[in-house]
N, CA, C and O of each residue as an XYZ file, in Angstrom:
920
protein
N       6.761      5.474     33.079
C       6.963      5.362     34.439
C       5.772      4.602     35.086
O       4.617      4.991     34.909
N       6.071      3.505     35.845
C       4.912      2.729     36.438
C       4.497      3.309     37.775
O       5.267      3.194     38.729
N       3.401      3.888     37.902
C       2.985      4.662     38.997
C       1.832      3.879     39.702
O       0.829      3.588     39.049
N       1.937      3.560     40.904
C       0.866      2.851     41.680
C       0.161      3.751     42.689
O       0.830      4.349     43.532
N      -1.094      3.864     42.639
C      -1.867      4.801     43.538
C      -2.672      3.764     44.362
O      -3.423      2.930     43.857
N      -2.412      3.920     45.802
C      -2.913      2.937     46.770
C      -4.181      3.679     47.350
O      -4.087      4.701     48.030
N      -5.372      3.071     47.019
C      -6.648      3.745     47.512
C      -7.260      2.907     48.711
O      -7.534      1.713     48.588
N      -7.443      3.584     49.811
C      -7.940      2.873     50.997
C      -9.364      2.738     51.081
O      -9.816      1.741     51.644
N     -10.141      3.607     50.597
C     -11.628      3.555     50.701
C     -12.155      4.079     49.342
O     -11.526      4.929     48.711
N     -13.298      3.566     48.914
C     -13.837      3.845     47.563
C     -14.054      5.397     47.319
O     -13.882      5.910     46.214
N     -14.468      6.139     48.509
C     -14.862      7.385     48.298
C     -13.778      8.451     48.436
O     -14.045      9.653     48.449
N     -12.529      7.950     48.541
C     -11.280      8.873     48.543
C     -10.458      8.520     47.445
O      -9.556      7.698     47.603
N     -10.678      9.063     46.330
C      -9.863      8.790     45.077
C      -8.739      9.666     44.816
O      -8.464     10.503     45.675
N      -8.026      9.593     43.718
C      -6.761     10.439     43.434
C      -7.015     11.824     43.030
O      -6.080     12.614     42.900
N      -8.305     12.176     42.812
C      -8.511     13.600     42.460
C      -7.860     13.950     41.097
O      -8.028     13.270     40.085
N      -7.094     15.084     41.161
C      -6.337     15.557     39.993
C      -5.128     14.676     39.657
O      -4.594     14.776     38.553
N      -4.707     13.858     40.538
C      -3.436     13.045     40.384
C      -3.537     12.243     39.173
O      -2.588     12.225     38.390
N      -4.606     11.571     38.945
C      -4.816     10.556     37.728
C      -4.558     11.358     36.486
O      -3.575     11.082     35.797
N      -5.371     12.334     36.150
C      -5.211     13.054     34.848
C      -3.884     13.747     34.848
O      -3.285     13.832     33.776
N      -3.378     14.235     35.900
C      -2.112     14.968     35.896
C      -1.004     13.946     35.479
O      -0.228     14.218     34.563
N      -0.950     12.909     36.082
C       0.207     11.911     35.820
C      -0.014     11.167     34.462
O       0.924     10.745     33.786
N      -1.258     11.048     34.139
C      -1.586     10.347     32.730
C      -1.128     11.281     31.612
O      -0.719     10.817     30.547
N      -1.200     12.704     31.865
C      -0.772     13.651     30.905
C       0.838     13.627     30.833
O       1.444     13.966     29.817
N       1.392     13.246     31.870
C       2.868     13.226     31.905
C       3.428     11.830     31.440
O       4.613     11.510     31.537
N       2.453     11.059     30.936
C       2.953      9.762     30.356
C       3.145      8.611     31.273
O       3.828      7.641     30.946
N       2.546      8.713     32.420
C       2.697      7.627     33.379
C       1.702      6.398     33.053
O       0.582      6.632     32.599
N       2.088      5.250     33.268
C       1.356      4.080     33.263
C       0.765      3.754     34.660
O       1.407      3.124     35.501
N      -0.531      4.233     34.866
C      -1.047      4.224     36.249
C      -1.859      3.129     36.605
O      -2.822      2.798     35.915
N      -1.491      2.476     37.763
C      -2.262      1.411     38.363
C      -2.929      1.891     39.712
O      -2.304      2.465     40.604
N      -4.203      1.601     39.750
C      -4.931      1.927     40.916
C      -5.046      0.703     41.798
O      -5.716     -0.237     41.369
N      -4.473      0.609     42.970
C      -4.574     -0.480     43.782
C      -5.698     -0.295     44.808
O      -5.541      0.479     45.752
N      -6.776     -0.962     44.647
C      -7.961     -0.773     45.581
C      -7.868     -1.689     46.703
O      -8.385     -2.807     46.701
N      -7.140     -1.151     47.750
C      -7.018     -1.992     48.943
C      -8.295     -2.413     49.693
O      -8.323     -3.430     50.386
N      -9.306     -1.629     49.537
C     -10.540     -1.920     50.231
C     -11.266     -3.012     49.479
O     -12.229     -3.584     49.989
N     -10.811     -3.310     48.256
C     -11.432     -4.422     47.475
C     -10.459     -5.763     47.537
O     -10.745     -6.796     46.930
N      -9.387     -5.624     48.273
C      -8.577     -6.813     48.310
C      -7.439     -6.863     47.268
O      -6.776     -7.892     47.138
N      -7.224     -5.839     46.580
C      -6.079     -5.873     45.522
C      -4.763     -6.053     46.339
O      -4.552     -5.474     47.404
N      -3.925     -6.891     45.748
C      -2.655     -7.078     46.376
C      -1.668     -5.963     46.227
O      -1.736     -5.180     45.279
N      -0.768     -5.886     47.139
C       0.189     -4.771     47.109
C       1.405     -5.312     46.329
O       1.963     -6.328     46.744
N       1.824     -4.708     45.264
C       2.881     -5.242     44.382
C       4.325     -5.135     45.082
O       4.457     -4.488     46.121
N       5.288     -5.728     44.532
C       6.536     -5.664     44.990
C       7.172     -4.280     44.541
O       6.864     -3.753     43.472
N       8.043     -3.753     45.398
C       8.683     -2.473     45.195
C       9.488     -2.385     43.893
O       9.636     -1.319     43.295
N      10.006     -3.563     43.477
C      10.820     -3.467     42.190
C       9.838     -3.141     40.979
O      10.301     -2.659     39.946
N       8.573     -3.389     41.104
C       7.758     -3.126     40.053
C       7.194     -1.746     40.064
O       6.467     -1.424     39.124
N       7.442     -0.897     41.011
C       6.910      0.434     41.301
C       7.969      1.513     40.993
O       9.056      1.428     41.564
N       7.760      2.398     40.236
C       8.609      3.603     39.989
C       8.174      4.856     40.858
O       9.019      5.663     41.247
N       6.850      4.988     41.142
C       6.336      6.095     41.932
C       5.116      5.491     42.717
O       4.233      4.871     42.126
N       5.107      5.695     44.042
C       3.934      5.255     44.797
C       3.237      6.470     45.391
O       3.865      7.424     45.852
N       1.983      6.395     45.360
C       1.099      7.395     45.963
C       0.148      6.689     46.996
O      -0.579      5.777     46.602
N       0.136      7.066     48.230
C      -0.816      6.489     49.224
C      -1.796      7.575     49.562
O      -1.419      8.662     50.001
N      -3.073      7.272     49.353
C      -4.174      8.211     49.478
C      -4.719      8.105     51.010
O      -4.219      7.370     51.861
N      -5.738      8.894     51.192
C      -6.333      9.009     52.572
C      -7.352      7.978     52.848
O      -7.502      7.029     52.078
N      -8.090      8.132     53.963
C      -9.069      7.181     54.487
C      -9.423      7.497     55.927
O      -8.596      8.051     56.651
N     -10.622      7.161     56.361
C     -11.046      7.420     57.753
C     -10.400      6.554     58.874
O     -10.475      6.855     60.065
N      -9.772      5.476     58.403
C      -9.292      4.564     59.481
C      -7.899      5.168     60.190
O      -7.335      6.165     59.740
N      -7.525      4.585     61.112
C      -6.186      4.772     61.811
C      -5.106      3.880     61.315
O      -5.309      2.667     61.259
N      -3.929      4.417     60.938
C      -2.882      3.608     60.538
C      -2.400      2.529     61.695
O      -1.749      1.511     61.461
N      -2.802      2.915     62.830
C      -2.485      1.918     63.992
C      -3.313      0.681     63.984
O      -3.017     -0.278     64.696
N      -4.381      0.686     63.164
C      -5.458     -0.485     63.261
C      -5.013     -1.586     62.303
O      -5.705     -1.917     61.340
N      -3.835     -2.146     62.596
C      -3.403     -3.322     61.773
C      -4.226     -4.564     61.970
O      -4.222     -5.481     61.148
N      -4.945     -4.575     63.098
C      -5.787     -5.819     63.373
C      -6.985     -5.797     62.228
O      -7.277     -6.818     61.606
N      -7.541     -4.729     62.050
C      -8.642     -4.734     61.124
C      -8.183     -4.542     59.635
O      -8.874     -4.923     58.691
N      -7.080     -3.982     59.508
C      -6.463     -3.735     58.171
C      -5.057     -4.313     58.101
O      -4.094     -3.548     58.148
N      -4.894     -5.642     57.991
C      -3.592     -6.316     58.080
C      -2.728     -5.863     56.903
O      -1.505     -5.931     57.030
N      -3.219     -5.444     55.866
C      -2.399     -4.922     54.769
C      -1.562     -3.658     55.085
O      -0.619     -3.315     54.371
N      -1.942     -3.005     56.155
C      -1.130     -1.857     56.539
C       0.216     -2.247     56.862
O       1.123     -1.449     56.625
N       0.487     -3.458     57.415
C       1.851     -4.002     57.705
C       2.710     -4.011     56.418
O       3.863     -3.578     56.409
N       2.090     -4.527     55.335
C       2.936     -4.555     54.086
C       2.971     -3.225     53.452
O       3.893     -2.933     52.690
N       2.004     -2.395     53.729
C       2.068     -1.050     53.144
C       3.212     -0.155     53.765
O       3.887      0.643     53.114
N       3.326     -0.391     55.060
C       4.402      0.344     55.839
C       5.770     -0.212     55.412
O       6.734      0.549     55.321
N       5.874     -1.545     55.145
C       7.083     -2.083     54.687
C       7.477     -1.477     53.177
O       8.632     -1.237     52.826
N       6.456     -1.306     52.474
C       6.738     -0.753     51.144
C       7.102      0.724     51.179
O       7.777      1.197     50.264
N       6.677      1.484     52.213
C       7.155      2.805     52.442
C       8.598      2.826     52.706
O       9.335      3.623     52.127
N       9.021      1.973     53.563
C      10.455      1.924     53.902
C      11.301      1.485     52.765
O      12.396      2.001     52.543
N      10.755      0.463     51.993
C      11.518     -0.038     50.774
C      11.685      1.084     49.737
O      12.783      1.288     49.219
N      10.598      1.811     49.436
C      10.669      2.841     48.514
C      11.730      3.841     48.838
O      12.566      4.179     48.001
N      11.696      4.322     50.079
C      12.675      5.309     50.551
C      14.140      4.771     50.409
O      15.058      5.442     49.937
N      14.261      3.466     50.876
C      15.573      2.824     50.822
C      16.100      2.785     49.377
O      17.297      2.986     49.175
N      15.332      2.559     48.460
C      15.698      2.524     46.955
C      15.630      3.863     46.308
O      15.897      3.964     45.111
N      15.260      4.993     47.084
C      15.381      6.211     46.450
C      14.239      6.472     45.475
O      14.323      7.377     44.644
N      13.217      5.715     45.571
C      12.113      5.908     44.574
C      11.082      6.868     45.205
O      10.828      6.762     46.405
N      10.460      7.831     44.415
C       9.512      8.720     44.911
C       8.320      8.134     45.574
O       7.790      7.128     45.101
N       7.870      8.717     46.655
C       6.654      8.169     47.444
C       5.938      9.463     48.076
O       6.500     10.314     48.765
N       4.653      9.438     47.721
C       3.921     10.500     48.162
C       2.816      9.984     49.044
O       2.100      9.071     48.632
N       2.626     10.547     50.302
C       1.565     10.122     51.226
C       0.669     11.320     51.389
O       1.120     12.444     51.606
N      -0.556     11.062     51.282
C      -1.663     12.153     51.572
C      -2.600     11.710     52.688
O      -3.262     10.678     52.589
N      -2.643     12.489     53.726
C      -3.611     12.393     54.850
C      -3.300     10.989     55.594
O      -2.294     10.907     56.299
N      -4.060     10.025     55.452
C      -3.820      8.688     55.991
C      -2.398      8.114     55.365
O      -1.597      7.475     56.046
N      -2.229      8.391     54.165
C      -0.920      7.990     53.512
C       0.203      8.632     54.057
O       1.249      7.989     54.153
N       0.147      9.899     54.461
C       1.228     10.551     55.102
C       1.430     10.021     56.544
O       2.583      9.921     56.965
N       0.435      9.694     57.284
C       0.584      9.090     58.551
C       1.234      7.681     58.343
O       2.041      7.238     59.161
N       0.878      7.026     57.282
C       1.423      5.636     56.952
C       2.902      5.802     56.923
O       3.571      5.090     57.671
N       3.522      6.713     56.097
C       4.902      6.926     56.027
C       5.473      7.159     57.427
O       6.413      6.484     57.847
N       4.867      8.163     58.169
C       5.399      8.415     59.525
C       5.500      7.201     60.409
O       6.505      6.983     61.086
N       4.434      6.406     60.395
C       4.394      5.190     61.229
C       5.431      4.147     60.776
O       5.949      3.389     61.596
N       5.714      4.115     59.527
C       6.646      3.198     58.923
C       8.031      3.507     59.378
O       8.873      2.616     59.482
N       8.294      4.829     59.668
C       9.589      5.219     60.260
C       9.554      5.597     61.794
O      10.261      6.457     62.320
N       8.629      4.823     62.410
C       8.549      4.823     63.920
C       8.182      6.003     64.533
O       8.449      6.159     65.725
N       7.527      6.985     63.810
C       6.975      8.216     64.399
C       5.621      7.942     64.995
O       4.822      7.153     64.492
N       5.399      8.651     66.126
C       4.034      8.459     66.752
C       2.855      9.017     65.943
O       2.976     10.007     65.222
N       1.787      8.383     66.084
C       0.543      8.827     65.552
C      -0.409      9.071     66.611
O      -0.663      8.120     67.350
N      -1.011     10.241     66.826
C      -1.784     10.644     67.935
C      -2.860     11.599     67.600
O      -2.801     12.223     66.540
N      -3.897     11.768     68.477
C      -4.967     12.777     68.169
C      -4.404     14.119     67.943
O      -3.569     14.608     68.704
N      -4.885     14.744     66.846
C      -4.511     16.122     66.577
C      -5.046     17.072     67.659
O      -6.151     16.818     68.139
N      -4.385     18.104     68.069
C      -4.886     19.020     69.059
C      -6.222     19.677     68.645
O      -7.067     20.018     69.474
N      -6.357     19.830     67.345
C      -7.671     20.347     66.792
C      -8.065     19.453     65.668
O      -7.244     19.214     64.782
N      -9.247     18.947     65.640
C      -9.659     18.338     64.350
C      -9.919     19.340     63.304
O     -10.569     20.354     63.554
N      -9.417     19.083     62.104
C      -9.554     19.944     61.048
C     -10.442     19.416     59.821
O     -10.133     18.411     59.181
N     -11.431     20.095     59.592
C     -12.344     19.658     58.342
C     -12.681     20.996     57.730
O     -13.339     21.872     58.292
N     -12.126     21.067     56.436
C     -12.434     22.306     55.742
C     -11.153     22.911     55.212
O     -10.087     22.322     55.388
N     -11.219     24.089     54.555
C     -10.151     24.739     53.993
C      -9.554     25.743     54.949
O     -10.233     26.671     55.388
N      -8.296     25.566     55.274
C      -7.450     26.392     56.278
C      -6.008     26.543     55.756
O      -5.471     25.720     55.015
N      -5.450     27.635     56.197
C      -4.056     27.917     55.643
C      -2.967     26.979     56.221
O      -2.934     26.628     57.400
N      -2.072     26.607     55.257
C      -0.868     25.909     55.723
C       0.396     26.745     55.496
O       0.620     27.288     54.414
N       1.209     26.829     56.543
C       2.343     27.736     56.350
C       3.524     26.758     56.073
O       3.704     25.763     56.775
N       4.331     27.088     55.007
C       5.344     26.242     54.586
C       6.756     26.794     55.084
O       6.975     28.004     55.142
N       7.596     25.933     55.400
C       8.945     26.243     55.902
C       9.823     26.845     54.709
O       9.510     26.618     53.541
N      10.814     27.537     55.010
C      11.727     28.060     54.022
C      12.283     27.024     53.093
O      12.428     27.250     51.891
N      12.620     25.783     53.713
C      13.277     24.895     52.867
C      12.431     24.353     51.863
O      12.913     23.929     50.813
N      10.937     24.327     52.147
C      10.102     23.901     51.077
C       9.954     24.965     50.037
O       9.962     24.656     48.845
N       9.810     26.288     50.457
C       9.766     27.333     49.432
C      10.959     27.270     48.516
O      10.820     27.456     47.307
N      12.113     27.015     49.053
C      13.317     26.972     48.210
C      13.343     25.858     47.248
O      14.169     25.857     46.335
N      12.510     24.936     47.396
C      12.546     23.780     46.431
C      11.459     23.973     45.318
O      10.886     22.993     44.841
N      11.176     25.299     44.899
C      10.406     25.619     43.851
C       8.894     25.772     43.980
O       8.179     25.951     42.995
N       8.473     25.703     45.116
C       7.053     25.934     45.272
C       6.684     27.390     45.184
O       5.595     27.711     44.709
N       7.575     28.317     45.636
C       7.326     29.707     45.410
C       6.327     30.441     46.321
O       6.110     31.631     46.091
N       5.739     29.856     47.280
C       4.803     30.362     48.147
C       5.153     30.071     49.672
O       5.887     29.135     49.989
N       4.645     30.834     50.483
C       4.955     30.577     51.911
C       3.573     30.081     52.615
O       3.638     29.419     53.651
N       2.395     30.396     52.063
C       1.205     29.905     52.663
C       0.185     29.497     51.557
O       0.007     30.216     50.573
N      -0.426     28.417     51.731
C      -1.407     27.957     50.880
C      -2.707     27.471     51.616
O      -2.641     26.911     52.710
N      -3.859     27.705     50.983
C      -4.995     27.292     51.636
C      -5.332     25.863     51.050
O      -5.447     25.651     49.843
N      -5.472     24.936     52.007
C      -5.568     23.518     51.692
C      -6.736     22.890     52.339
O      -7.120     23.282     53.442
N      -7.363     21.855     51.650
C      -8.399     21.055     52.338
C      -7.822     20.131     53.328
O      -6.914     19.346     53.058
N      -8.389     20.251     54.510
C      -8.048     19.347     55.646
C      -9.233     18.412     55.983
O     -10.391     18.789     55.799
N      -8.963     17.295     56.435
C      -9.948     16.284     56.793
C      -9.367     15.241     57.673
O      -9.193     14.101     57.243
N      -9.028     15.617     59.009
C      -8.446     14.651     59.713
C      -8.584     14.912     61.227
O      -8.773     16.057     61.636
N      -8.490     13.858     62.062
C      -8.557     14.072     63.527
C      -7.301     13.508     64.168
O      -7.147     13.628     65.384
N      -6.390     12.895     63.407
C      -5.167     12.440     63.947
C      -3.987     13.197     63.247
O      -4.130     13.792     62.179
N      -2.857     13.125     63.913
C      -1.651     13.693     63.361
C      -0.441     12.884     63.488
O      -0.495     11.922     64.255
N       0.670     13.129     62.840
C       1.913     12.403     62.976
C       2.940     13.365     63.672
O       2.948     14.585     63.511
N       3.786     12.673     64.450
C       5.112     13.283     64.833
C       5.997     13.211     63.682
O       5.845     12.322     62.844
N       6.996     14.169     63.577
C       7.911     14.089     62.469
C       8.999     13.058     62.856
O       9.664     13.119     63.890
N       9.107     12.054     61.852
C      10.179     11.063     62.037
C      11.514     11.762     62.265
O      11.713     12.891     61.815
N      12.439     11.085     62.971
C      13.724     11.707     63.334
C      14.489     11.846     62.132
O      15.294     12.777     62.094
N      14.378     11.056     61.103
C      15.156     11.171     59.856
C      14.608     12.248     58.841
O      15.194     12.476     57.783
N      13.508     12.867     59.202
C      12.809     13.653     58.261
C      12.934     15.102     58.549
O      13.337     15.416     59.669
N      12.626     16.077     57.643
C      12.583     17.313     57.644
C      11.162     17.992     57.662
O      10.424     17.856     56.687
N      10.808     18.657     58.663
C       9.414     19.261     58.719
C       9.221     20.336     57.559
O      10.116     21.154     57.347
N       8.114     20.329     56.852
C       7.900     21.144     55.827
C       6.788     22.206     55.960
O       6.786     23.262     55.327
N       5.790     21.804     56.895
C       4.651     22.735     57.008
C       3.979     22.563     58.314
O       4.134     21.537     58.976
N       3.217     23.572     58.707
C       2.327     23.550     59.851
C       1.043     24.375     59.705
O       0.884     25.138     58.752
N       0.194     24.215     60.606
C      -1.064     25.032     60.499
C      -1.406     25.465     61.942
O      -0.863     24.915     62.901
N      -2.295     26.438     62.086
C      -2.675     26.899     63.385
C      -3.212     25.792     64.184
O      -2.922     25.730     65.379
N      -3.938     24.948     63.659
C      -4.569     23.852     64.280
C      -3.720     22.567     64.604
O      -4.026     21.770     65.491
N      -2.659     22.460     63.817
C      -1.811     21.273     63.793
C      -0.330     21.542     63.439
O       0.028     21.902     62.318
N       0.470     21.346     64.445
C       1.954     21.692     64.346
C       2.678     20.984     63.230
O       3.642     21.538     62.701
N       2.265     19.771     62.833
C       2.930     18.899     61.978
C       2.036     18.616     60.809
O       1.126     17.795     60.926
N       2.264     19.291     59.626
C       1.394     19.129     58.463
C       2.062     18.479     57.285
O       1.368     17.920     56.436
N       3.395     18.522     57.183
C       4.034     17.803     56.041
C       5.543     17.725     56.516
O       6.072     18.454     57.355
N       6.146     16.658     55.784
C       7.501     16.429     56.049
C       8.113     15.768     54.748
O       7.396     15.202     53.922
N       9.413     15.872     54.626
C      10.249     15.177     53.608
C      11.192     14.279     54.282
O      11.910     14.652     55.210
N      11.179     12.999     53.767
C      12.057     12.010     54.261
C      12.761     11.222     53.079
O      12.194     10.264     52.554
N      13.950     11.631     52.697
C      14.560     11.004     51.604
C      13.761     11.289     50.381
O      13.473     12.446     50.078
N      13.381     10.217     49.640
C      12.628     10.406     48.362
C      11.044     10.536     48.721
O      10.238     10.586     47.792
N      10.644     10.586     49.945
C       9.249     10.650     50.337
C       8.758     12.048     50.721
O       9.494     12.801     51.359
N       7.606     12.384     50.368
C       6.989     13.683     50.921
C       5.591     13.168     51.470
O       4.874     12.404     50.824
N       5.295     13.635     52.653
C       4.039     13.343     53.383
C       3.210     14.568     53.567
O       3.696     15.549     54.128
N       2.112     14.564     53.172
C       1.184     15.778     53.221
C      -0.096     15.369     54.052
O      -0.822     14.448     53.679
N      -0.330     16.093     55.182
C      -1.525     15.728     56.002
C      -2.874     16.169     55.392
O      -3.954     15.715     55.769
N      -2.726     17.061     54.449
C      -3.804     17.722     53.743
C      -4.001     17.341     52.330
O      -3.188     16.591     51.789
N      -5.077     17.830     51.663
C      -5.400     17.414     50.380
C      -5.343     18.527     49.376
O      -6.257     19.334     49.210
N      -4.142     18.516     48.678
C      -3.910     19.492     47.503
C      -4.478     18.849     46.191
O      -4.725     19.528     45.194
N      -4.648     17.632     46.252
C      -5.124     16.807     45.013
C      -6.653     16.915     44.869
O      -7.199     16.519     43.840
N      -7.309     17.417     45.833
C      -8.810     17.438     45.829
C      -9.350     18.236     44.724
O      -8.987     19.402     44.568
N     -10.308     17.594     43.849
C     -11.115     18.272     42.860
C     -12.516     18.344     43.312
O     -12.892     17.895     44.395
N     -13.285     18.929     42.438
C     -14.841     19.108     42.858
C     -15.438     17.678     43.132
O     -16.160     17.462     44.105
N     -15.112     16.774     42.269
C     -15.674     15.302     42.501
C     -15.221     14.739     43.972
O     -16.009     14.200     44.748
N     -14.061     14.914     44.190
C     -13.572     14.296     45.401
C     -14.050     15.049     46.727
O     -14.227     14.460     47.794
N     -14.223     16.317     46.552
C     -14.750     17.214     47.703
C     -16.265     16.767     47.866
O     -16.684     16.566     49.006
N     -17.102     16.604     46.775
C     -18.352     16.136     46.877
C     -18.505     14.662     47.476
O     -19.487     14.328     48.139
N     -17.554     13.908     47.211
C     -17.614     12.537     47.672
C     -17.334     12.501     49.153
O     -17.911     11.652     49.833
N     -16.448     13.400     49.742
C     -16.172     13.443     51.126
C     -17.337     14.010     51.900
O     -17.673     13.568     52.999
N     -17.964     15.047     51.258
C     -19.139     15.663     51.801
C     -20.349     14.767     51.969
O     -21.157     14.902     52.888
N     -20.426     13.810     50.990
C     -21.440     12.745     51.036
C     -21.163     11.597     51.994
O     -22.044     11.140     52.723
N     -19.953     11.157     51.974
C     -19.601      9.947     52.713
C     -19.005     10.093     54.083
O     -18.911      9.115     54.825
N     -18.586     11.332     54.451
C     -17.993     11.573     55.753
C     -18.726     12.650     56.450
O     -18.084     13.493     57.076
N     -20.005     12.693     56.396
C     -20.793     13.759     57.118
C     -20.616     13.872     58.630
O     -20.686     14.944     59.231
N     -20.381     12.694     59.199
C     -20.215     12.551     60.660
C     -18.969     13.367     61.121
O     -18.787     13.611     62.314
N     -18.146     13.769     60.175
C     -16.885     14.605     60.594
C     -17.154     16.145     60.656
O     -16.345     16.915     61.174
N     -18.297     16.541     60.118
C     -18.697     17.893     60.101
C     -20.125     18.183     60.499
O     -20.360     19.197     61.156
N     -21.068     17.381     60.153
C     -22.422     17.636     60.444
C     -22.758     17.678     61.895
O     -22.662     16.659     62.578
N     -23.154     18.832     62.399
C     -23.430     18.995     63.733
C     -22.175     18.965     64.754
O     -22.312     18.960     65.978
N     -21.045     18.947     64.141
C     -19.750     19.020     64.933
C     -19.305     20.405     64.970
O     -19.305     21.122     63.970
N     -18.892     20.814     66.230
C     -18.371     22.205     66.350
C     -16.853     22.139     66.669
O     -16.350     21.184     67.261
N     -16.200     23.156     66.261
C     -14.747     23.289     66.503
C     -14.162     24.449     65.753
O     -14.727     24.836     64.730
N     -13.123     25.004     66.166
C     -12.520     26.167     65.597
C     -12.167     25.887     64.202
O     -12.313     26.797     63.386
N     -11.683     24.645     63.787
C     -11.266     24.320     62.447
C     -12.141     23.337     61.832
O     -11.647     22.445     61.141
N     -13.464     23.422     62.030
C     -14.434     22.601     61.365
C     -15.445     23.452     60.589
O     -16.179     24.253     61.167
N     -15.463     23.268     59.336
C     -16.454     24.170     58.524
C     -17.640     23.282     58.211
O     -17.561     22.053     58.214
N     -18.770     23.981     57.933
C     -19.900     23.232     57.537
C     -20.004     23.138     56.044
O     -19.184     23.713     55.328
N     -21.032     22.400     55.538
C     -20.975     21.920     54.104
C     -21.060     23.144     53.127
O     -20.537     23.077     52.014
N     -21.696     24.214     53.537
C     -21.729     25.333     52.600
C     -20.359     26.008     52.573
O     -19.862     26.384     51.512
N     -19.755     26.158     53.758
C     -18.494     26.747     53.752
C     -17.490     25.938     52.908
O     -16.753     26.497     52.096
N     -17.478     24.704     53.104
C     -16.512     23.848     52.380
C     -16.727     24.019     50.872
O     -15.787     24.143     50.085
N     -18.029     24.019     50.512
C     -18.197     24.215     48.981
C     -17.754     25.578     48.554
O     -17.128     25.711     47.502
N     -18.049     26.600     49.321
C     -17.679     27.957     48.911
C     -16.235     28.167     48.877
O     -15.751     28.881     47.999
N     -15.442     27.553     49.841
C     -13.988     27.679     49.920
C     -13.370     26.787     48.786
O     -12.332     27.133     48.222
N     -14.003     25.685     48.482
C     -13.424     24.892     47.422
C     -13.483     25.627     46.122
O     -12.550     25.535     45.324
N     -14.566     26.372     45.870
C     -14.582     27.180     44.640
C     -13.539     28.309     44.637
O     -13.084     28.755     43.583
N     -13.162     28.773     45.891
C     -12.223     29.842     46.037
C     -10.776     29.363     45.925
O      -9.976     30.035     45.275
N     -10.408     28.242     46.525
C      -9.115     27.889     46.876
C      -8.613     26.623     45.890
O      -7.403     26.469     45.722
N      -9.400     25.886     45.361
C      -9.092     24.601     44.873
C      -8.122     24.720     43.717
O      -7.168     23.942     43.684
N      -8.278     25.611     42.783
C      -7.316     25.802     41.686
C      -5.983     26.110     42.099
O      -5.041     25.556     41.533
N      -5.781     27.005     43.103
C      -4.403     27.275     43.543
C      -3.734     26.087     44.278
O      -2.526     25.867     44.190
N      -4.617     25.311     45.030
C      -4.118     24.123     45.610
C      -3.739     23.075     44.620
O      -2.745     22.382     44.838
N      -4.363     22.933     43.690
C      -4.108     21.923     42.614
C      -2.755     22.373     41.906
O      -1.896     21.529     41.653
N      -2.598     23.578     41.622
C      -1.348     24.156     41.086
C      -0.184     23.693     41.900
O       0.832     23.155     41.461
N      -0.478     23.986     43.205
C       0.688     23.744     44.224
C       0.961     22.248     44.124
O       2.136     21.885     44.067
N      -0.042     21.327     44.097
C       0.238     19.981     44.049
C       0.977     19.620     42.775
O       1.811     18.718     42.846
N       0.767     20.213     41.647
C       1.595     19.934     40.392
C       2.955     20.290     40.528
O       3.823     19.628     39.959
N       3.258     21.394     41.313
C       4.555     21.776     41.574
C       5.395     20.747     42.425
O       6.566     20.432     42.211
N       4.618     20.310     43.377
C       5.313     19.277     44.261
C       5.548     17.997     43.464
O       6.644     17.439     43.521
N       4.584     17.533     42.750
C       4.870     16.315     41.943
C       5.972     16.552     40.941
O       6.834     15.687     40.790
N       5.993     17.610     40.286
C       7.060     17.835     39.341
C       8.452     17.813     40.046
O       9.408     17.225     39.541
N       8.525     18.495     41.262
C       9.743     18.494     41.982
C      10.164     17.152     42.353
O      11.353     16.847     42.269
N       9.265     16.307     42.766
C       9.512     14.857     43.222
C      10.156     14.050     42.017
O      11.117     13.295     42.168
N       9.554     14.277     40.862
C       9.879     13.419     39.678
C      11.019     14.038     38.817
O      11.348     13.466     37.777
N      11.605     15.132     39.194
C      12.538     15.887     38.433
C      13.773     14.962     38.214
O      14.344     15.034     37.126
N      14.215     14.125     39.134
C      15.307     13.231     39.070
C      15.019     11.863     38.533
O      15.924     11.032     38.459
N      13.768     11.593     38.147
C      13.362     10.199     37.769
C      12.761     10.292     36.319
O      12.345      9.279     35.757
């Protein structure tokens, strides 16, 4: 399977996704958009994953490749090919299907519970609540064609399914390396910032040790569910 992972910034990589998919026999291509890598044609892609980043999906003036990225989202869904969006990538899918992107009622930085809807639990995840790593100040509205999958206390829209696409506002793919990279490169999001859903560096590290393994296992179940028919 030809899997393309679209990386928007150097410090937000695929976490567990690369070794997970490599172990499942995927031929993995990392498209480093920040370095100018071209976006391939949808016919060459079997599975697309769009990662996070600090920019806004609405900022097409500074990131003109967002236009093509959104076209790819629509093409993947139209072709019935699996598409996973994480954080910025989730907002990319929402924007591609004309859903609004707006400031989240609460900025979320750190590990907080996500409540899953029954429809998601019935698709093999087996749990109703999972502690996930959040790192965002914007949120998406649910596209009209989509089914809402999850919410949190700080943000009513955390995940949705739209055809062959799944969008996750949070980071189930995060491993120790990716958490440390965020702590180093995105200090402005938490250092000296107060908020009900903003944790400090020590809290994020402590909760990473506590919750990361379960989050990673949940990510594996979602991936396996997406690829079951492919």
